[in-house]
C-alpha positions as CSV (number, residue, x, y, z in Angstrom):
1,X,-42.1,-54.4,18.5
2,X,-42.6,-51.6,21.0
3,X,-46.3,-50.6,21.1
4,X,-47.6,-47.1,22.0
5,X,-49.6,-46.8,25.2
6,X,-53.3,-46.2,24.7
7,X,-53.3,-42.6,25.7
8,X,-50.3,-41.7,23.6
9,X,-51.8,-43.5,20.6
10,X,-55.1,-41.7,21.1
11,X,-53.4,-38.4,21.4
12,X,-51.5,-38.9,18.1
13,X,-54.6,-40.1,16.3
14,X,-56.8,-37.3,17.4
15,X,-54.0,-34.8,16.9
16,X,-53.5,-36.0,13.4
17,X,-57.3,-35.7,12.7
18,X,-57.2,-32.1,14.1
19,X,-54.3,-31.2,11.7
20,X,-56.3,-32.7,8.8
21,X,-59.4,-30.8,9.7
22,X,-57.6,-27.5,10.0
23,X,-55.2,-27.6,7.0
24,X,-55.0,-23.9,6.4
25,X,-54.2,-23.1,10.0
26,X,-51.6,-25.9,10.1
27,X,-50.0,-24.5,7.0
28,X,-49.8,-21.0,8.5
29,X,-48.2,-22.4,11.6
30,X,-45.7,-24.3,9.4
31,X,-44.8,-21.1,7.5
32,X,-44.1,-19.2,10.7
33,X,-41.9,-22.0,12.0
34,X,-40.2,-23.0,8.6
35,X,-37.7,-20.2,8.6
36,X,-36.6,-20.9,12.2
37,X,-36.0,-24.6,11.6
38,X,-34.4,-23.9,8.3
39,X,-32.0,-21.5,10.0
40,X,-31.0,-24.1,12.5
41,X,-30.5,-26.7,9.8
42,X,-28.5,-24.2,7.6
43,X,-26.3,-23.2,10.5
44,X,-25.5,-26.8,11.5
45,X,-24.9,-27.8,7.9
46,X,-22.8,-24.7,7.3
47,X,-20.8,-25.3,10.4
48,X,-20.1,-28.9,9.4
49,X,-19.1,-27.9,5.9
50,X,-16.9,-25.0,7.2
51,X,-15.3,-27.5,9.6
52,X,-14.5,-29.8,6.8
53,X,-13.2,-27.0,4.6
54,X,-10.9,-25.6,7.3
55,X,-9.6,-29.1,8.0
56,X,-9.2,-29.7,4.3
57,X,-7.0,-26.6,4.0
58,X,-4.9,-27.6,6.9
59,X,-4.7,-31.2,5.7
60,X,-3.3,-30.1,2.4
61,X,-0.3,-28.5,4.2
62,X,0.1,-30.5,7.4
63,X,-1.6,-33.8,6.8
64,X,-4.7,-35.5,8.0
65,X,-5.6,-35.6,11.6
66,X,-3.6,-38.3,13.4
67,X,-0.8,-38.5,10.9
68,X,2.6,-39.1,12.4
69,X,5.4,-36.8,11.0
70,X,9.1,-37.6,11.5
71,X,11.7,-34.9,10.7
72,X,15.3,-35.9,10.0
73,X,18.4,-33.8,10.6
74,X,20.4,-32.6,7.5
75,X,23.2,-35.0,8.1
76,X,21.0,-38.1,8.0
77,X,21.8,-41.0,5.7
78,X,19.1,-40.5,3.0
79,X,19.7,-43.9,1.4
80,X,18.9,-45.6,4.7
81,X,15.6,-43.7,5.1
82,X,14.5,-44.4,1.5
83,X,15.4,-48.0,1.8
84,X,13.1,-48.5,4.9
85,X,10.2,-46.5,3.5
86,X,10.3,-47.5,-0.2
87,X,7.3,-49.7,-1.3
88,X,5.2,-49.1,1.9
89,X,1.7,-47.8,1.8
90,X,1.6,-46.7,5.5
91,X,4.6,-44.4,5.2
92,X,6.0,-41.9,2.6
93,X,9.4,-40.2,2.5
94,X,9.3,-36.6,1.3
95,X,12.5,-34.9,0.0
96,X,12.8,-31.4,-1.3
97,X,15.2,-29.4,-3.4
98,X,15.1,-26.5,-5.9
99,X,14.9,-26.9,-9.7
100,X,14.9,-24.4,-12.6
101,X,13.0,-25.2,-15.7
102,X,13.6,-23.2,-18.8
103,X,16.5,-21.6,-20.8
104,X,19.9,-22.7,-19.5
105,X,22.3,-20.3,-18.0
106,X,19.8,-17.6,-17.2
107,X,18.2,-16.2,-14.0
108,X,14.6,-17.4,-13.5
109,X,11.8,-14.9,-13.5
110,X,11.1,-15.7,-9.9
111,X,14.6,-16.0,-8.6
112,X,14.5,-17.8,-5.2
113,X,11.4,-19.8,-6.0
114,X,8.8,-17.3,-4.9
115,X,5.4,-16.6,-6.4
116,X,5.4,-15.3,-10.0
117,X,3.4,-12.3,-9.0
118,X,5.8,-11.5,-6.1
119,X,9.2,-12.5,-7.5
120,X,11.1,-10.5,-5.0
121,X,9.4,-11.9,-1.9
122,X,12.2,-14.4,-1.4
123,X,15.7,-13.2,-0.4
124,X,19.0,-15.0,-0.9
125,X,19.1,-18.6,0.1
126,X,20.9,-19.2,3.4
127,X,22.2,-22.1,5.4
128,X,22.8,-22.3,9.1
129,X,24.9,-24.6,11.2
130,X,26.8,-24.5,14.5
131,X,29.2,-22.0,12.9
132,X,26.5,-19.5,11.9
133,X,24.6,-18.6,8.8
134,X,25.9,-17.9,5.4
135,X,24.6,-17.2,1.9
136,X,24.6,-20.0,-0.6
137,X,25.3,-19.7,-4.3
138,X,22.7,-21.2,-6.6
139,X,24.6,-20.8,-9.8
140,X,22.6,-17.8,-11.0
141,X,25.0,-15.1,-9.9
142,X,26.0,-12.9,-12.8
143,X,23.6,-14.7,-15.2
144,X,21.3,-12.7,-17.4
145,X,17.5,-12.8,-16.9
146,X,15.7,-15.1,-19.2
147,X,12.7,-17.4,-19.7
148,X,13.0,-19.8,-16.8
149,X,11.0,-20.6,-13.7
150,X,12.3,-21.8,-10.3
151,X,10.2,-24.1,-8.2
152,X,10.4,-26.5,-5.3
153,X,10.9,-30.1,-6.4
154,X,9.4,-32.5,-4.0
155,X,10.4,-36.2,-4.3
156,X,8.0,-38.9,-3.1
157,X,8.6,-42.6,-2.4
158,X,4.8,-43.3,-2.5
159,X,1.3,-41.8,-2.8
160,X,1.3,-38.9,-0.4
161,X,-2.4,-38.3,-0.9
162,X,-3.1,-40.9,1.8
163,X,-1.8,-38.2,4.2
164,X,-2.3,-35.0,2.3
165,X,-5.5,-35.1,0.2
166,X,-4.4,-33.2,-2.9
167,X,-7.2,-32.3,-5.3
168,X,-6.3,-33.2,-8.9
169,X,-7.4,-30.4,-11.2
170,X,-5.9,-31.6,-14.5
171,X,-4.2,-34.7,-15.9
172,X,-3.2,-37.5,-13.5
173,X,-1.3,-38.2,-10.4
174,X,2.1,-40.0,-10.2
175,X,2.1,-43.7,-10.9
176,X,4.5,-45.4,-8.5
177,X,4.4,-48.7,-10.3
178,X,6.9,-49.9,-12.9
179,X,10.5,-48.8,-13.4
180,X,11.6,-45.2,-13.0
181,X,11.7,-43.1,-16.1
182,X,14.8,-41.2,-17.2
183,X,12.5,-38.3,-18.2
184,X,11.2,-37.2,-14.8
185,X,7.4,-37.1,-14.7
186,X,6.2,-34.0,-12.8
187,X,2.9,-33.1,-11.3
188,X,2.7,-29.4,-10.8
189,X,0.8,-27.5,-8.2
190,X,-1.6,-24.8,-9.3
191,X,1.0,-22.0,-8.7
192,X,3.5,-23.7,-10.9
193,X,0.9,-24.4,-13.6
194,X,-0.1,-20.7,-13.6
195,X,3.6,-19.8,-14.0
196,X,4.1,-22.1,-17.0
197,X,0.9,-20.8,-18.6
198,X,2.2,-17.3,-18.4
199,X,5.7,-18.0,-19.6
200,X,6.5,-20.4,-22.4
201,X,9.9,-21.9,-21.5
202,X,12.0,-24.8,-22.9
203,X,11.6,-28.2,-21.3
204,X,15.0,-28.4,-19.7
205,X,15.4,-28.8,-15.9
206,X,18.5,-28.1,-14.0
207,X,19.0,-29.0,-10.4
208,X,21.7,-27.7,-8.2
209,X,24.2,-30.6,-7.8
210,X,22.7,-32.7,-10.6
211,X,24.9,-34.6,-13.0
212,X,23.2,-33.1,-16.0
213,X,20.1,-31.3,-17.1
214,X,17.0,-33.4,-17.4
215,X,14.0,-33.2,-19.7
216,X,10.8,-33.3,-17.5
217,X,7.3,-34.3,-18.5
218,X,4.3,-32.6,-17.1
219,X,1.5,-35.1,-16.5
220,X,-0.9,-33.4,-14.1
221,X,-1.8,-30.4,-11.9
222,X,-2.9,-30.6,-8.2
223,X,-4.1,-28.1,-5.6
224,X,-1.7,-28.6,-2.7
225,X,-2.5,-25.4,-0.7
226,X,1.0,-24.0,-1.3
227,X,1.6,-20.4,-2.3
228,X,4.9,-21.0,-4.1
229,X,5.5,-23.0,-7.4
230,X,6.2,-26.6,-6.7
231,X,6.3,-29.9,-8.5
232,X,6.0,-33.5,-7.3
233,X,8.1,-36.4,-8.7
234,X,9.0,-39.9,-7.9
235,X,12.2,-40.0,-5.7
236,X,13.7,-42.8,-7.8
237,X,13.3,-40.8,-11.0
238,X,14.9,-37.8,-9.3
239,X,17.7,-40.1,-8.1
240,X,18.6,-40.9,-11.7
241,X,19.9,-37.3,-12.1
242,X,20.8,-36.3,-8.5
243,X,22.9,-38.1,-5.9
244,X,21.1,-39.2,-2.8
245,X,22.9,-36.5,-0.7
246,X,21.2,-33.8,-2.8
247,X,17.7,-35.2,-2.6
248,X,17.1,-33.4,0.8
249,X,17.7,-29.7,1.0
250,X,16.4,-28.2,4.2
251,X,16.9,-24.7,2.8
252,X,13.9,-25.1,0.5
253,X,11.5,-26.9,2.7
254,X,11.2,-29.3,5.7
255,X,14.2,-31.3,4.4
256,X,13.8,-35.1,4.7
257,X,10.4,-35.8,6.2
258,X,8.5,-39.0,6.8
259,X,4.7,-39.1,6.9
260,X,3.2,-42.2,8.6
261,X,-0.2,-43.5,9.5
262,X,-1.1,-43.7,13.2
263,X,-0.5,-47.4,13.2
264,X,2.9,-47.4,11.4
265,X,4.9,-48.0,14.6
266,X,7.1,-50.6,13.0
267,X,8.4,-48.1,10.4
268,X,9.1,-45.5,13.1
269,X,11.0,-48.0,15.3
270,X,13.0,-49.4,12.4
271,X,14.0,-46.0,11.2
272,X,15.1,-44.9,14.7
273,X,17.1,-48.1,15.2
274,X,18.9,-47.9,11.9
275,X,19.6,-44.2,12.0
276,X,20.9,-44.3,15.6
277,X,23.0,-47.3,14.7
278,X,24.4,-45.3,11.8
279,X,25.5,-42.4,14.1
280,X,22.5,-40.1,14.0
281,X,21.9,-38.6,17.5
282,X,18.5,-39.8,18.8
283,X,17.6,-36.4,20.1
284,X,17.8,-35.0,16.5
285,X,15.0,-37.3,15.3
286,X,11.7,-35.5,16.0
287,X,8.2,-37.0,15.7
288,X,5.0,-35.2,16.2
289,X,1.3,-36.1,15.6
290,X,-1.1,-33.9,13.6
291,X,-3.9,-32.8,16.0
292,X,-5.6,-30.2,13.9
293,X,-9.1,-31.0,15.2
294,X,-8.1,-30.7,18.8
295,X,-6.2,-27.5,18.2
296,X,-9.1,-25.8,16.3
297,X,-12.0,-27.3,18.4
298,X,-12.4,-24.1,20.5
299,X,-12.6,-21.7,17.6
300,X,-15.0,-24.0,15.7
301,X,-17.2,-24.5,18.7
302,X,-17.3,-20.7,19.4
303,X,-18.2,-20.0,15.8
304,X,-21.0,-22.6,15.8
305,X,-22.5,-21.3,19.1
306,X,-22.7,-17.8,17.8
307,X,-24.5,-18.8,14.7
308,X,-26.8,-21.2,16.6
309,X,-27.7,-18.4,18.9
310,X,-28.8,-16.3,15.9
311,X,-30.8,-19.3,14.5
312,X,-32.4,-19.8,17.9
313,X,-33.8,-16.2,17.8
314,X,-35.3,-16.9,14.4
315,X,-36.8,-20.1,15.8
316,X,-38.4,-18.3,18.7
317,X,-40.3,-16.2,16.2
318,X,-41.7,-19.4,14.8
319,X,-42.5,-20.7,18.3
320,X,-44.5,-17.5,18.9
321,X,-46.5,-18.2,15.8
322,X,-47.4,-21.7,16.8
323,X,-48.3,-20.5,20.3
324,X,-50.6,-17.8,18.9
325,X,-52.3,-20.3,16.5
326,X,-52.6,-22.9,19.3
327,X,-54.2,-20.5,21.7
328,X,-56.7,-19.4,19.1
329,X,-57.5,-23.1,18.2
330,X,-58.1,-24.0,21.9
331,X,-60.4,-21.0,22.2
332,X,-62.5,-22.2,19.3
333,X,-62.6,-25.8,20.7
334,X,-63.6,-25.0,24.3
335,X,-67.0,-26.8,24.0
336,X,-65.4,-29.8,22.3
337,X,-62.8,-30.2,25.1
338,X,-65.5,-29.6,27.8
339,X,-67.6,-32.3,26.2
340,X,-64.7,-34.7,26.2
341,X,-64.2,-34.0,29.9
342,X,-67.8,-34.6,30.5
343,X,-67.7,-38.1,29.0
344,X,-64.6,-39.0,31.1
345,X,-61.6,-38.0,29.0
346,X,-58.7,-37.3,31.4
347,X,-57.1,-33.9,31.6
348,X,-53.7,-35.4,30.6
349,X,-55.2,-36.8,27.4
350,X,-56.7,-33.4,26.5
351,X,-53.3,-31.8,27.0
352,X,-51.7,-34.6,24.9
353,X,-54.1,-34.0,22.0
354,X,-53.2,-30.4,21.8
355,X,-49.5,-31.1,22.3
356,X,-49.6,-33.9,19.7
357,X,-50.9,-31.4,17.1
358,X,-48.0,-29.0,17.7
359,X,-45.4,-31.7,17.7
360,X,-46.7,-33.2,14.4
361,X,-46.7,-29.7,13.0
362,X,-43.1,-29.2,14.2
363,X,-42.0,-32.6,12.6
364,X,-43.7,-31.8,9.3
365,X,-42.0,-28.4,9.3
366,X,-38.6,-30.0,10.1
367,X,-39.0,-32.5,7.2
368,X,-39.8,-29.6,4.8
369,X,-36.8,-27.5,6.1
370,X,-34.4,-30.5,5.8
371,X,-35.7,-31.2,2.3
372,X,-35.2,-27.6,1.2
373,X,-31.7,-27.6,2.7
374,X,-30.7,-30.8,0.9
375,X,-32.0,-29.4,-2.4
376,X,-30.2,-26.1,-1.8
377,X,-26.9,-27.8,-1.0
378,X,-27.1,-29.8,-4.2
379,X,-27.8,-26.7,-6.2
380,X,-24.9,-24.8,-4.6
381,X,-22.6,-27.8,-5.2
382,X,-23.5,-28.0,-8.9
383,X,-23.2,-24.3,-9.4
384,X,-20.2,-23.4,-7.3
385,X,-18.4,-26.7,-6.8
386,X,-15.8,-25.9,-9.5
387,X,-15.0,-22.6,-7.8
388,X,-15.0,-23.9,-4.2
389,X,-13.5,-27.4,-3.9
390,X,-15.1,-27.8,-0.4
391,X,-18.5,-27.8,-2.0
392,X,-17.7,-30.2,-4.8
393,X,-19.5,-33.5,-4.2
394,X,-20.3,-32.6,-0.6
395,X,-22.9,-34.7,1.1
396,X,-25.6,-33.3,3.3
397,X,-24.4,-33.6,6.9
398,X,-26.5,-36.0,9.0
399,X,-25.9,-33.7,12.0
400,X,-27.9,-31.0,10.3
401,X,-30.8,-33.4,9.8
402,X,-30.8,-34.3,13.5
403,X,-30.6,-30.7,14.5
404,X,-33.6,-29.9,12.3
405,X,-35.7,-32.7,13.8
406,X,-34.7,-31.6,17.4
407,X,-35.5,-28.0,16.5
408,X,-39.0,-29.0,15.2
409,X,-39.7,-31.1,18.3
410,X,-38.5,-28.3,20.7
411,X,-40.6,-25.7,18.8
412,X,-43.6,-28.0,19.0
413,X,-43.2,-28.5,22.7
414,X,-42.7,-24.8,23.5
415,X,-45.4,-23.6,21.1
416,X,-48.0,-26.2,22.3
417,X,-47.3,-26.4,26.1
418,X,-49.4,-23.3,27.1
419,X,-52.4,-24.2,24.8
420,X,-52.2,-27.8,26.1
421,X,-52.3,-26.6,29.8
422,X,-55.2,-24.3,28.9
423,X,-57.1,-27.1,27.3
424,X,-56.6,-29.4,30.3
425,X,-58.0,-26.7,32.7
426,X,-61.2,-26.2,30.8
427,X,-64.1,-27.0,33.3
428,X,-66.8,-29.5,32.6
429,X,-69.5,-26.8,33.2
430,X,-68.4,-25.1,29.9
431,X,-70.3,-27.8,28.0
432,X,-73.5,-26.2,29.1
433,X,-72.8,-23.4,26.6
434,X,-73.4,-25.8,23.7
């Protein structure tokens, strides 16, 4: 065990006795410093929570930091890709196509798959190749308007939440165990759920290129960060109705996409080898790594520095309060310090006694500010967690606690340094006044 030196131990003991003897003055010093330390803690905690919230929004759309994404060309052999990825936990294949759920033979209320509130935001669907771009028919031309909703249908070979942390708001997520169902189980995103709440439509789903119309089952709702209606389904259940060539449609999303963990090099190498052997040009297989934190680090750091600067100004007001109280205390204890000097107390120990009082005051204030911040965060989480997912179940950031302790110590040093120097310079002759 590391023991304190004699002078340091004496300074802490005498400083603690001084705080206990002057409780009201210590309390007033803590009040003047409390708001400054609390501001530092709140800024640090807010910056950490905002950092997580910003990353969470990006993770919903792009994936967690470090995720490897492989994009396939439209001409790729879908069966080969699904065969490599199927059943793996470190990689998920994502396919996309369009589906219309509702009355058969009618135009959907959001033709093109756009938001329900902005049905005309999407124009005609186009496809482009080496020969140019052209409009594609979706089977709705000339059909009357009716009760139907068009959405993006996303097929998954596994649990994509390991890479994109969807927040389940109702029901349950897809179960990838067991045999595929002939009635596709769909998990809607919040935009699609709002659309189906507004429009009561028949449970009949038609997919462009499918063999027949399917009867879907809605089993849950998730928040995926998308602004268009979408639904998630097991790829093997979708394959019961749609040929593998129709599973991936790059007109309605990223086409065929593979999301892999940073260590899934075996999957990447196997896919490359089998696809290149099957005739896919190697330069058409693109892989990139999600580096959200590195890309946003400059903006996040700038935001944190601005708010920390504002908190530092508030903290300086508290330091001025401690300095004022410390100078007044030294003025009242001149005879005591002179008497200690007369009996042989070193000047350094006198300065340490005064500095120990302000440091202990700063630590007590930091503890009170951190406690108030923890309680405030819990109250905010319980009251607003349902409205703001980033606050739901959030834990108090340990970085904010460390920042509060550092702020208390710095305030104690700055506020007690001048009174400590003044106490150390009191001449022994002053004891003659007593």
